C-alpha positions in Angstrom: 26.2 -93.5 123.6 26.7 -91.1 126.4 24.5 -91.4 129.4 23.2 -94.9 128.7 23.8 -97.8 131.0 25.0 -101.1 129.7 22.8 -104.1 130.4 24.3 -107.3 131.7 23.2 -110.8 130.8 21.9 -111.2 134.4 19.4 -108.4 134.0 18.0 -109.8 130.8 17.5 -113.3 132.3 14.6 -112.3 134.6 13.5 -114.0 137.8 14.3 -117.7 138.2 11.1 -119.7 138.6 12.4 -123.3 138.5 14.1 -123.2 141.9 12.0 -124.2 144.9 11.8 -121.8 147.8 14.1 -122.5 150.7 12.3 -123.6 153.9 13.0 -120.3 155.7 11.6 -118.3 152.8 8.1 -117.7 151.7 7.2 -117.1 148.2 4.7 -114.5 147.0 2.5 -117.2 145.5 2.2 -118.9 148.9 1.3 -115.5 150.6 -1.3 -114.8 147.9 -2.9 -118.2 148.2 -3.4 -117.8 152.0 -6.3 -115.7 153.3 -5.2 -112.5 155.0 -4.2 -113.3 158.5 -4.6 -110.9 161.4 -1.4 -109.0 162.4 -1.0 -111.0 165.6 -0.8 -114.3 163.6 1.6 -112.8 161.2 3.8 -111.6 164.0 3.7 -115.0 165.6 4.5 -116.7 162.3 7.5 -114.3 161.9 8.9 -115.4 165.2 8.2 -112.3 167.3 6.4 -114.2 170.1 9.0 -117.0 170.2 11.6 -114.7 171.7 12.1 -115.1 175.4 11.2 -112.0 177.2 14.0 -110.6 179.2 13.4 -110.2 182.9 13.4 -106.5 183.7 15.5 -105.7 186.7 15.3 -102.5 188.7 14.9 -99.2 186.9 17.7 -96.7 186.4 16.9 -94.3 189.2 17.4 -96.8 192.1 20.7 -97.9 190.5 22.0 -94.3 190.2 20.9 -93.4 193.7 22.6 -96.4 195.1 25.8 -95.9 193.1 26.1 -92.2 193.8 24.2 -91.8 197.1 26.2 -94.2 199.3 29.6 -92.7 198.4 28.2 -89.1 199.0 26.7 -90.2 202.4 30.0 -91.8 203.4 32.0 -88.8 202.3 29.8 -86.4 204.2 30.0 -88.6 207.3 33.8 -88.6 207.0 33.9 -84.8 206.7 31.7 -84.4 209.7 33.9 -86.7 211.7 37.2 -85.1 210.8 39.2 -83.5 207.9 39.4 -85.4 204.7 37.8 -88.3 202.9 38.4 -91.6 204.7 37.1 -95.1 205.5 33.4 -94.2 205.5 33.7 -92.8 202.0 35.6 -95.9 200.8 33.0 -98.3 202.4 30.1 -96.3 200.9 31.7 -96.2 197.4 32.5 -99.9 197.3 29.2 -101.0 198.8 27.2 -98.6 196.6 29.0 -99.9 193.4 28.3 -103.5 194.5 24.7 -102.8 195.2 24.2 -100.9 191.9 25.8 -103.9 190.0 23.3 -106.2 191.8 20.3 -104.0 191.0 21.1 -103.0 187.4 19.7 -104.7 184.3 21.9 -107.0 182.1 22.6 -104.1 179.7 23.4 -101.8 182.6 26.2 -103.9 184.0 28.7 -102.4 181.6 27.7 -98.9 182.7 28.1 -99.7 186.4 31.5 -101.2 186.0 32.9 -98.3 183.8 31.2 -95.5 185.8 32.6 -96.7 189.2 36.0 -94.9 188.9 34.4 -91.7 187.8 31.8 -91.8 190.5 34.5 -92.4 193.1 36.8 -89.7 191.8 34.2 -87.0 191.3 32.5 -87.9 194.6 35.8 -87.6 196.6 37.0 -84.5 194.8 33.6 -82.8 195.0 33.0 -83.4 198.6 36.5 -82.4 199.6 36.4 -79.2 197.5 32.9 -78.2 198.6 33.7 -78.8 202.3 37.1 -77.0 202.3 36.7 -74.5 199.5 39.0 -71.9 201.1 41.9 -74.3 201.3 41.9 -74.9 197.5 42.4 -71.5 196.0 45.0 -70.7 193.2 47.9 -73.2 193.1 46.5 -75.2 195.9 43.7 -76.4 193.7 46.1 -78.2 191.3 47.9 -79.8 194.3 44.6 -80.8 195.9 43.3 -82.3 192.6 46.5 -84.4 192.3 46.1 -85.5 195.9 42.4 -86.4 195.3 43.3 -88.7 192.4 46.1 -90.4 194.3 44.0 -91.0 197.4 40.9 -92.1 195.5 42.8 -94.6 193.3 42.6 -97.6 195.8 38.9 -96.9 196.3 38.4 -96.8 192.5 40.2 -100.1 192.1 38.2 -101.8 194.9 34.9 -100.5 193.6 35.6 -101.8 190.1 36.7 -105.1 191.5 33.5 -105.5 193.6 31.4 -104.5 190.5 33.2 -107.1 188.4 32.7 -109.8 191.1 29.0 -109.1 191.4 28.6 -109.1 187.6 30.5 -112.4 187.4 28.3 -114.0 190.1 25.1 -112.7 188.4 26.2 -114.1 185.0 27.0 -117.5 186.5 23.6 -117.6 188.3 21.8 -116.6 185.1 23.4 -119.5 183.2 22.4 -122.0 185.9 18.7 -121.0 185.8 16.5 -123.6 184.1 15.3 -122.5 180.7 11.8 -122.8 179.3 10.9 -126.0 177.4 11.2 -124.3 174.0 14.9 -123.5 174.6 16.1 -126.5 176.6 19.3 -126.8 174.6 20.1 -123.1 174.8 20.5 -123.0 171.0 18.5 -120.7 168.8 16.5 -122.0 165.9 18.7 -120.2 163.5 21.5 -122.6 164.1 
């Protein structure tokens, strides 16, 4: 007949009652036999409190200020000292990226490493353009942009290298820290 669904033998069989519950599972009968537990006890039984709380490192604002502020300060100091972005910008960008990688959270490490080239490029280009706006009009802007990318590339590579080095050291130090008594083997209860 049109519009009717066919039933399978599995649907007619019904629930299986002769199999015992697996250790990680709870049956409805066991839940019904227990008196109602407070929510905190249910959460503890569910494993929520057994998780190790992650140490919260510095917030996002100090990391961003360090990663962006030091290159900008170095670039402004370079422009005040003479034409063009130079050594002070490079030192500020590399040290700012390294400090940001040291201050960031575990999840923020990826952001610091991948954002370092963009921060260096936009910092160098922005400072150079804002400081010498008249020199970059018309065709000169394209030539200047190409020069900014070429001159900023070694600084980008150094900043990423320092960030990766700091992340590697922090990861190695995190692994060497003693764990709490509940997780002495480093393995989870799930296997």
